[in-house]
C-alpha positions in Angstrom: 19.8 -21.1 -54.9 19.3 -19.8 -51.4 22.9 -18.5 -51.3 22.2 -16.5 -54.5 19.1 -15.0 -53.0 20.9 -14.1 -49.8 23.7 -12.5 -51.8 21.2 -10.4 -53.7 19.5 -9.3 -50.5 22.9 -8.3 -49.1 23.6 -6.2 -52.2 20.3 -4.3 -51.5 21.4 -3.6 -47.9 18.8 -6.1 -46.5 21.2 -8.4 -44.8 18.8 -9.0 -41.9 16.2 -10.7 -44.2 17.0 -14.4 -44.5 16.6 -16.3 -47.7 14.6 -18.9 -45.8 11.9 -16.3 -45.2 11.5 -15.6 -48.9 9.6 -17.3 -51.7 11.0 -17.1 -55.2 8.6 -17.2 -58.2 9.2 -17.6 -61.9 6.2 -16.9 -64.2 3.8 -17.7 -61.4 5.5 -20.9 -60.4 7.6 -21.3 -57.2 11.4 -21.9 -57.6 13.0 -24.4 -55.2 15.4 -22.4 -53.1 17.0 -25.6 -51.8 18.1 -26.8 -55.3 21.4 -25.6 -56.7 21.1 -22.6 -59.0 22.5 -24.6 -62.0 19.7 -27.2 -61.7 16.8 -24.7 -61.6 16.4 -24.6 -65.4 16.1 -20.8 -65.4 17.0 -19.2 -68.8 19.6 -16.5 -68.8 18.2 -13.1 -68.0 15.0 -14.5 -66.4 12.8 -12.2 -64.4 12.1 -13.5 -60.9 9.7 -12.4 -58.2 10.9 -12.5 -54.6 8.2 -12.6 -52.0 9.3 -11.7 -48.5 6.7 -12.9 -46.0 8.6 -11.9 -42.8 11.1 -9.2 -42.1 13.6 -8.7 -39.3 13.3 -5.6 -37.2 17.0 -5.3 -37.3 16.9 -4.2 -41.0 16.3 -0.6 -40.2 19.4 1.4 -41.3 21.4 -1.8 -41.9 23.0 -0.6 -45.1 23.6 3.0 -44.0 27.2 3.1 -42.7 28.2 6.5 -43.9 28.5 9.3 -41.4 26.2 12.4 -41.9 29.3 14.6 -42.5 30.5 12.4 -45.4 27.0 12.2 -46.8 26.6 16.0 -46.8 29.9 16.4 -48.5 29.0 13.9 -51.2 25.7 15.6 -51.8 27.3 19.0 -52.2 29.6 17.6 -54.9 26.8 15.9 -56.9 25.2 18.2 -59.5 22.0 16.1 -59.5 21.1 17.3 -56.0 20.4 20.8 -57.3 18.0 19.4 -59.9 16.2 16.7 -58.0 16.7 17.5 -54.4 18.5 14.2 -53.8 21.3 12.2 -55.5 20.0 10.7 -58.8 22.1 8.7 -61.3 21.0 9.2 -65.0 22.1 6.6 -67.6 20.9 4.8 -70.7 19.7 1.2 -70.4 21.6 0.3 -73.6 24.9 0.9 -71.8 24.0 -1.5 -69.1 22.8 -4.1 -71.5 26.2 -4.1 -73.2 28.0 -4.8 -70.0 25.5 -7.6 -69.0 25.8 -9.4 -72.4 29.6 -9.4 -72.0 29.3 -11.1 -68.6 27.0 -13.8 -69.9 29.1 -16.9 -70.7 28.1 -20.6 -71.1 29.3 -22.7 -68.2 31.3 -25.9 -68.8 29.5 -29.3 -69.0 30.6 -30.5 -65.6 29.0 -27.3 -64.1 25.7 -29.3 -64.0 27.1 -32.4 -62.2 25.2 -33.1 -59.0 27.8 -33.8 -56.3 27.8 -34.7 -52.7 27.9 -31.1 -51.5 24.8 -30.3 -53.6 23.0 -33.3 -52.1 23.8 -32.3 -48.5 22.7 -28.7 -49.2 19.3 -29.9 -50.6 18.6 -32.3 -47.7 19.5 -29.6 -45.1 17.2 -27.1 -46.9 14.2 -29.4 -46.9 14.8 -30.3 -43.3 14.7 -26.6 -42.4 11.6 -26.0 -44.5 9.8 -28.9 -42.8 10.7 -27.6 -39.4 9.4 -24.1 -40.2 6.1 -25.5 -41.5 5.6 -27.6 -38.4 5.9 -24.5 -36.2 3.4 -22.5 -38.3 0.2 -21.3 -36.5 -3.1 -19.8 -37.8 -3.4 -16.1 -37.2 -6.4 -13.8 -36.9 -6.9 -10.8 -39.2 -6.1 -8.4 -36.4 -2.9 -10.2 -35.5 -1.8 -10.1 -39.1 -2.5 -6.4 -39.3 -0.5 -5.7 -36.2 2.4 -7.7 -37.5 2.2 -5.9 -40.8 2.3 -2.5 -39.0 5.2 -3.6 -36.9 7.1 -4.6 -40.0 6.4 -1.3 -41.6 7.6 0.6 -38.5 10.8 -1.5 -38.5 11.5 -0.8 -42.1 10.1 2.7 -42.5 13.6 4.2 -43.0 15.0 1.3 -45.0 16.7 2.5 -48.3 14.7 1.4 -51.4 16.6 1.4 -54.7 14.2 2.7 -57.4 14.7 2.8 -61.2 12.5 5.1 -63.3 12.7 3.9 -66.9 11.7 6.3 -69.6 10.3 5.3 -73.1 13.5 6.4 -74.8 15.7 4.1 -72.7 17.0 6.6 -70.2 16.8 5.7 -66.6 16.7 7.7 -63.4 18.2 5.8 -60.4 17.6 6.9 -56.9 17.5 5.6 -53.3 14.4 6.6 -51.3 13.1 5.6 -47.9 10.3 3.1 -47.5 8.1 5.7 -45.8 8.3 8.1 -48.7 5.3 8.3 -51.0 4.9 7.5 -54.7 4.3 11.2 -55.2 8.1 11.6 -54.7 8.6 9.4 -57.8 6.4 11.7 -59.8 8.4 14.7 -58.6 11.7 13.1 -59.7 10.3 12.4 -63.2 8.7 15.9 -63.5 12.1 17.4 -62.7 13.7 15.4 -65.5 11.1 15.7 -68.3 10.7 18.7 -70.6 7.9 21.1 -69.5 4.5 20.3 -70.9 4.8 16.5 -71.0 2.1 14.6 -69.1 3.0 11.2 -67.8 2.0 8.4 -65.5 4.0 5.7 -63.6 3.3 2.0 -63.5 4.8 -1.3 -62.7 4.4 -4.6 -64.6 3.4 -7.4 -64.8 0.5 -7.0 -64.4 0.3 -3.3 -65.3 -0.6 -1.3 -62.2 -0.6 2.5 -62.1 1.0 4.1 -59.1 -1.0 6.9 -57.4 0.2 10.4 -57.5 -1.4 12.3 -54.6 -3.1 9.8 -52.2 0.0 9.5 -49.9 0.7 5.9 -50.7 4.1 4.9 -49.3 6.6 2.8 -51.2 6.0 0.1 -48.6 2.2 0.1 -49.2 2.8 0.2 -53.0 4.8 -3.0 -52.6 8.0 -1.5 -54.1 10.3 -3.1 -51.4 13.0 -4.1 -51.3 13.6 -2.5 -54.8 11.6 -1.6 -57.8 11.7 -0.9 -61.5 9.1 1.7 -62.4 8.1 2.5 -66.0 7.3 6.1 -67.1 4.4 6.3 -69.6 4.1 9.5 -71.6 0.5 10.5 -72.3 -0.4 10.4 -76.0 2.5 8.1 -76.8 6.3 8.8 -76.8 7.2 12.2 -78.2 9.2 12.2 -81.4 11.8 14.5 -79.9 13.9 14.3 -76.7 12.1 13.8 -73.4 14.8 15.0 -70.9 15.7 18.5 -70.1 19.2 19.6 -71.4 20.6 19.9 -67.9 19.5 16.3 -67.1 21.0 15.0 -70.4 24.3 16.5 -69.2 24.2 14.2 -66.2 23.9 11.0 -68.3 26.7 8.6 -67.2 28.2 6.3 -69.8 29.1 2.7 -69.1 28.0 0.7 -66.0 25.4 2.1 -63.6 26.1 3.4 -60.1 27.8 1.2 -57.5 25.3 -0.9 -55.5 22.9 -1.3 -58.4 24.9 -3.6 -60.6 22.4 -5.3 -63.0 19.4 -4.1 -61.0 16.2 -4.5 -62.8 17.2 -7.7 -64.5 15.0 -9.7 -62.1 11.5 -9.0 -60.7 11.0 -8.5 -57.1 8.1 -7.6 -54.9 6.4 -8.0 -51.5 3.0 -8.9 -52.8 1.5 -10.9 -55.7 2.5 -8.4 -58.3 5.9 -8.9 -59.9 8.4 -6.1 -59.5 11.1 -5.8 -62.2 13.8 -4.5 -59.9 15.9 -7.1 -58.3 19.6 -7.4 -59.2 20.4 -10.5 -61.2 21.0 -13.4 -59.0 24.7 -13.9 -59.4 26.0 -17.3 -60.6 29.1 -16.6 -58.4 27.2 -18.1 -55.5 28.0 -21.5 -57.1 31.6 -21.0 -58.5 32.2 -22.4 -61.9 34.7 -25.2 -62.0 37.2 -25.6 -64.8 36.2 -28.4 -67.3 37.7 -31.8 -66.7 37.8 -35.2 -68.4 36.3 -35.5 -71.9 34.4 -32.2 -71.7 37.8 -30.4 -71.6 38.9 -31.7 -74.9 38.2 -29.5 -77.9 35.3 -30.8 -80.0 34.1 -33.3 -77.4 30.3 -33.7 -77.1 28.6 -33.4 -73.7 27.2 -36.6 -72.3 23.6 -35.7 -72.9 24.3 -35.2 -76.6 26.0 -38.6 -77.3 23.9 -41.0 -79.4 22.4 -44.0 -77.7 24.4 -47.2 -77.7 27.8 -45.4 -77.9 
């Protein structure tokens, strides 16, 4: 499971954050990172919450490997820059759901066999966790505040993938810096919606409104390392279209932009609130083996379905 978490962090450009420094939650209950993914009993499409207690100072700018000249050239060629002031991908969530459903396949029966490699991985994980707990020390409030400020300064320029989901299913996808404020999110939505529509932004669960003008950073709003933000239209969804015609022209069909594959299928957050913005933990971290033995024969029942006494 820790390998899947580490791979998801790498996809977000947060390679300096180790899976061992994170805590994975499902519906308020912790998920054992030391157990193999296939033994975690998580339903397909589950929303998970990833709590990062510590961050490495080396994260800053880790995923930004493109030179400024190349970046400027890409921005000039992107029509969304003229509308939003930065690169924004516009697509419909239904197009993404179709691609996700096609990728979901039931694993073979022997996929759930607990082998020697799984046992060694679990034992090593528990040993590392025990060693970490043994070295833990109590911290004063001032010390915790200084460490929190140091983490913010280290990640102030970290890219934060954000998805703004509209009531009609359209989605605005952008990458902002952790130091930017939630007011920037309101600016992006205002540039996309038709004039005259009042709206608010919130995350869930639980539902928490994002401030518009108090200068709250994405870091303070606990939207790192990524977030799925919902757009609520005042007075309920309008019967007609919500997006400006020039924004509708930017809608991309098919899969979303590279680097955001299946983002939003899992929850993620830095605090107690769940954030619905983490890319789906890939099952590729534990490769599926081809079925062998009786499970490979057509019509053979899995072991756990065989009647007692046979």
